[in-house]
Backbone as JSON Lines, residues from 0, in Angstrom:
{"i":0,"aa":"X","n":[7.75,124.17,154.53],"ca":[8.32,122.35,154.78],"c":[7.22,121.64,155.95]}
{"i":1,"aa":"X","n":[6.74,120.08,155.46],"ca":[6.27,119.7,156.17],"c":[6.74,118.55,156.66]}
{"i":2,"aa":"X","n":[6.66,118.35,158.53],"ca":[6.46,117.65,158.68],"c":[5.6,116.37,159.18]}
{"i":3,"aa":"X","n":[5.83,114.74,159.4],"ca":[4.82,114.09,160.02],"c":[4.97,113.72,161.36]}
{"i":4,"aa":"X","n":[4.31,114.61,162.4],"ca":[3.98,113.89,163.73],"c":[3.01,112.45,163.37]}
{"i":5,"aa":"X","n":[4.38,111.25,164.2],"ca":[3.02,110.27,164.72],"c":[2.8,109.94,165.71]}
{"i":6,"aa":"X","n":[1.87,109.1,165.56],"ca":[1.62,109.21,167.7],"c":[2.35,108.36,168.49]}
{"i":7,"aa":"X","n":[1.62,108.02,169.72],"ca":[2.44,107.27,170.19],"c":[1.69,105.71,169.97]}
{"i":8,"aa":"X","n":[0.63,105.81,169.59],"ca":[-0.03,104.47,169.2],"c":[0.24,104.12,168.42]}
{"i":9,"aa":"X","n":[0.88,104.78,167.71],"ca":[1.49,104.65,166.12],"c":[2.54,104.26,166.12]}
{"i":10,"aa":"X","n":[3.49,104.93,166.92],"ca":[4.89,104.19,167.36],"c":[4.88,102.8,167.65]}
{"i":11,"aa":"X","n":[4.0,102.32,168.62],"ca":[3.86,101.33,169.34],"c":[3.31,100.03,167.97]}
{"i":12,"aa":"X","n":[2.04,100.25,167.72],"ca":[2.08,99.94,165.97],"c":[3.07,99.57,165.05]}
{"i":13,"aa":"X","n":[3.92,100.53,165.17],"ca":[5.02,100.24,163.71],"c":[5.76,99.19,164.15]}
{"i":14,"aa":"X","n":[6.14,99.2,165.7],"ca":[7.72,98.87,166.65],"c":[6.67,96.51,166.47]}
{"i":15,"aa":"X","n":[5.71,96.86,166.84],"ca":[5.2,95.29,166.42],"c":[4.89,95.06,165.51]}
{"i":16,"aa":"X","n":[4.75,95.73,164.57],"ca":[5.01,95.69,162.67],"c":[6.43,94.54,162.53]}
{"i":17,"aa":"X","n":[7.04,95.89,162.91],"ca":[9.0,95.5,162.67],"c":[8.84,94.37,163.07]}
{"i":18,"aa":"X","n":[8.83,93.57,164.64],"ca":[8.94,92.89,165.36],"c":[8.17,91.87,164.99]}
{"i":19,"aa":"X","n":[6.92,91.88,164.81],"ca":[6.84,90.44,163.55],"c":[7.85,90.32,161.8]}
{"i":20,"aa":"X","n":[7.54,91.37,161.5],"ca":[9.0,91.03,160.48],"c":[10.17,90.98,160.85]}
{"i":21,"aa":"X","n":[10.92,91.19,161.71],"ca":[12.14,91.13,162.14],"c":[12.07,89.35,162.97]}
{"i":22,"aa":"X","n":[11.12,89.53,163.52],"ca":[11.77,88.34,164.05],"c":[12.52,88.61,165.57]}
{"i":23,"aa":"X","n":[12.37,89.53,166.23],"ca":[13.16,90.65,166.54],"c":[12.77,90.53,168.74]}
{"i":24,"aa":"X","n":[12.94,89.28,169.01],"ca":[12.89,88.92,169.99],"c":[12.91,90.46,171.02]}
{"i":25,"aa":"X","n":[13.94,91.28,171.1],"ca":[14.16,91.92,172.12],"c":[12.82,93.66,172.12]}
{"i":26,"aa":"X","n":[12.66,92.82,171.02],"ca":[11.3,94.04,170.67],"c":[9.65,93.8,171.24]}
{"i":27,"aa":"X","n":[10.04,92.18,171.6],"ca":[8.66,91.83,171.66],"c":[7.82,92.42,172.69]}
{"i":28,"aa":"X","n":[6.27,92.3,172.69],"ca":[5.5,92.74,173.99],"c":[6.11,92.54,175.35]}
{"i":29,"aa":"X","n":[6.42,91.04,175.42],"ca":[6.65,90.87,177.2],"c":[7.96,91.76,177.52]}
{"i":30,"aa":"X","n":[8.76,92.08,177.09],"ca":[9.8,93.04,177.16],"c":[9.68,94.32,176.83]}
{"i":31,"aa":"X","n":[8.6,94.78,176.88],"ca":[8.04,96.81,176.12],"c":[7.74,97.34,177.04]}
{"i":32,"aa":"X","n":[8.54,98.56,177.86],"ca":[7.71,98.95,179.1],"c":[7.33,100.44,178.38]}
{"i":33,"aa":"X","n":[6.7,100.56,178.25],"ca":[5.51,101.98,177.9],"c":[6.13,103.09,178.63]}
{"i":34,"aa":"X","n":[6.89,103.19,179.65],"ca":[7.61,104.26,180.66],"c":[8.82,104.89,179.81]}
{"i":35,"aa":"X","n":[9.47,104.09,179.63],"ca":[10.68,103.47,179.41],"c":[10.84,104.31,177.24]}
{"i":36,"aa":"X","n":[9.41,103.34,177.01],"ca":[9.01,104.47,175.23],"c":[8.62,105.56,175.26]}
{"i":37,"aa":"X","n":[7.55,105.86,175.86],"ca":[7.69,107.41,176.09],"c":[8.84,108.09,176.25]}
{"i":38,"aa":"X","n":[9.51,108.35,177.45],"ca":[10.76,108.72,177.63],"c":[11.57,109.14,176.63]}
{"i":39,"aa":"X","n":[11.69,107.46,175.88],"ca":[12.64,107.72,174.43],"c":[11.54,108.61,172.97]}
{"i":40,"aa":"X","n":[10.92,108.68,173.75],"ca":[10.47,109.61,172.01],"c":[10.05,111.19,172.63]}
{"i":41,"aa":"X","n":[10.13,111.32,173.92],"ca":[9.98,112.61,174.26],"c":[12.14,112.74,173.99]}
{"i":42,"aa":"X","n":[12.54,112.3,174.14],"ca":[13.64,112.76,173.83],"c":[14.12,112.51,172.82]}
{"i":43,"aa":"X","n":[13.06,111.78,171.67],"ca":[13.28,111.89,170.25],"c":[13.57,113.38,169.5]}
{"i":44,"aa":"X","n":[12.31,113.45,170.38],"ca":[11.68,114.87,170.01],"c":[12.5,115.99,170.32]}
{"i":45,"aa":"X","n":[13.12,115.88,171.08],"ca":[13.35,117.11,171.25],"c":[14.7,116.91,170.92]}
{"i":46,"aa":"X","n":[15.16,115.79,170.56],"ca":[16.54,115.87,169.65],"c":[16.22,116.28,168.19]}
{"i":47,"aa":"X","n":[15.42,116.26,168.17],"ca":[14.59,116.56,165.96],"c":[14.69,118.01,166.31]}
{"i":48,"aa":"X","n":[13.7,118.77,167.0],"ca":[13.77,120.28,167.39],"c":[15.08,120.91,167.36]}
{"i":49,"aa":"X","n":[15.69,120.68,167.57],"ca":[17.36,120.9,168.18],"c":[17.9,121.01,166.53]}
{"i":50,"aa":"X","n":[17.94,119.57,166.08],"ca":[18.49,119.51,164.75],"c":[17.78,120.7,163.36]}
{"i":51,"aa":"X","n":[16.69,120.69,163.72],"ca":[16.08,121.45,162.95],"c":[16.28,122.79,162.98]}
{"i":52,"aa":"X","n":[16.19,123.08,163.72],"ca":[16.56,124.41,164.27],"c":[17.65,124.93,164.37]}
{"i":53,"aa":"X","n":[18.87,123.75,164.23],"ca":[20.62,124.1,164.03],"c":[20.81,124.08,162.35]}
{"i":54,"aa":"X","n":[19.61,123.55,161.95],"ca":[19.01,123.36,160.22],"c":[19.11,124.37,159.64]}
{"i":55,"aa":"X","n":[17.51,125.23,160.43],"ca":[17.5,126.58,160.07],"c":[18.56,127.62,160.18]}
{"i":56,"aa":"X","n":[18.75,127.75,161.48],"ca":[19.94,128.75,161.61],"c":[21.18,128.79,160.44]}
{"i":57,"aa":"X","n":[21.5,127.62,160.25],"ca":[22.8,127.33,159.72],"c":[22.42,127.91,158.08]}
{"i":58,"aa":"X","n":[21.25,127.6,157.76],"ca":[20.88,127.65,155.39],"c":[20.46,129.2,155.88]}
{"i":59,"aa":"X","n":[19.78,129.61,157.05],"ca":[19.7,131.23,157.29],"c":[21.18,131.57,157.42]}
{"i":60,"aa":"X","n":[22.09,131.55,157.62],"ca":[23.69,132.42,157.79],"c":[24.27,132.0,155.92]}
{"i":61,"aa":"X","n":[23.77,131.15,155.63],"ca":[24.35,131.12,154.61],"c":[24.23,131.12,153.08]}
{"i":62,"aa":"X","n":[22.53,131.75,153.32],"ca":[21.77,132.34,152.25],"c":[21.99,132.59,150.99]}
{"i":63,"aa":"X","n":[22.8,133.92,151.24],"ca":[23.31,134.84,150.34],"c":[24.57,134.03,149.57]}
{"i":64,"aa":"X","n":[24.96,133.51,150.15],"ca":[26.05,132.66,149.05],"c":[25.53,131.99,147.81]}
{"i":65,"aa":"X","n":[25.96,132.3,146.61],"ca":[25.07,131.37,144.94],"c":[26.88,131.74,144.39]}
{"i":66,"aa":"X","n":[26.64,130.39,143.41],"ca":[27.12,130.35,142.59],"c":[27.36,131.71,141.89]}
{"i":67,"aa":"X","n":[28.04,130.95,140.2],"ca":[28.02,131.7,139.25],"c":[26.99,132.13,138.26]}
{"i":68,"aa":"X","n":[26.1,131.52,138.67],"ca":[25.02,131.04,138.19],"c":[23.48,131.45,138.79]}
{"i":69,"aa":"X","n":[24.07,131.84,140.25],"ca":[23.07,131.98,141.06],"c":[22.17,131.47,141.32]}
{"i":70,"aa":"X","n":[23.09,130.28,142.0],"ca":[22.16,129.43,142.72],"c":[23.05,128.9,143.76]}
{"i":71,"aa":"X","n":[21.91,128.76,144.68],"ca":[22.66,128.73,145.89],"c":[23.46,127.67,146.72]}
{"i":72,"aa":"X","n":[24.1,127.67,147.11],"ca":[25.36,126.8,147.56],"c":[25.22,125.9,148.62]}
{"i":73,"aa":"X","n":[24.44,127.34,149.75],"ca":[24.23,126.02,150.47],"c":[22.79,125.58,150.91]}
{"i":74,"aa":"X","n":[21.88,124.16,150.39],"ca":[20.77,124.12,150.51],"c":[20.37,122.66,151.57]}
{"i":75,"aa":"X","n":[18.57,122.59,151.7],"ca":[18.28,121.77,152.22],"c":[17.97,120.63,150.87]}
{"i":76,"aa":"X","n":[18.99,119.71,152.12],"ca":[18.49,118.4,150.68],"c":[17.75,117.7,151.04]}
{"i":77,"aa":"X","n":[16.39,117.27,150.13],"ca":[15.34,116.26,150.49],"c":[14.09,117.29,150.75]}
């Protein structure tokens, strides 16, 4: 499985681009707090890792389940 890791700089650039595209004043640079953004990204990564682990454990637990044609009943979608 392959996951794309983005950097803090890429996240800021994407946020600025989406702000320009949507015109959302809440995400504009004067209101931007780098510490809050770092904490938010850290929490997001922790949750992402926990979800990946939980999904992997779930898939392993039900790996043996097959239908009448031998296809797995529990698979990762996407």
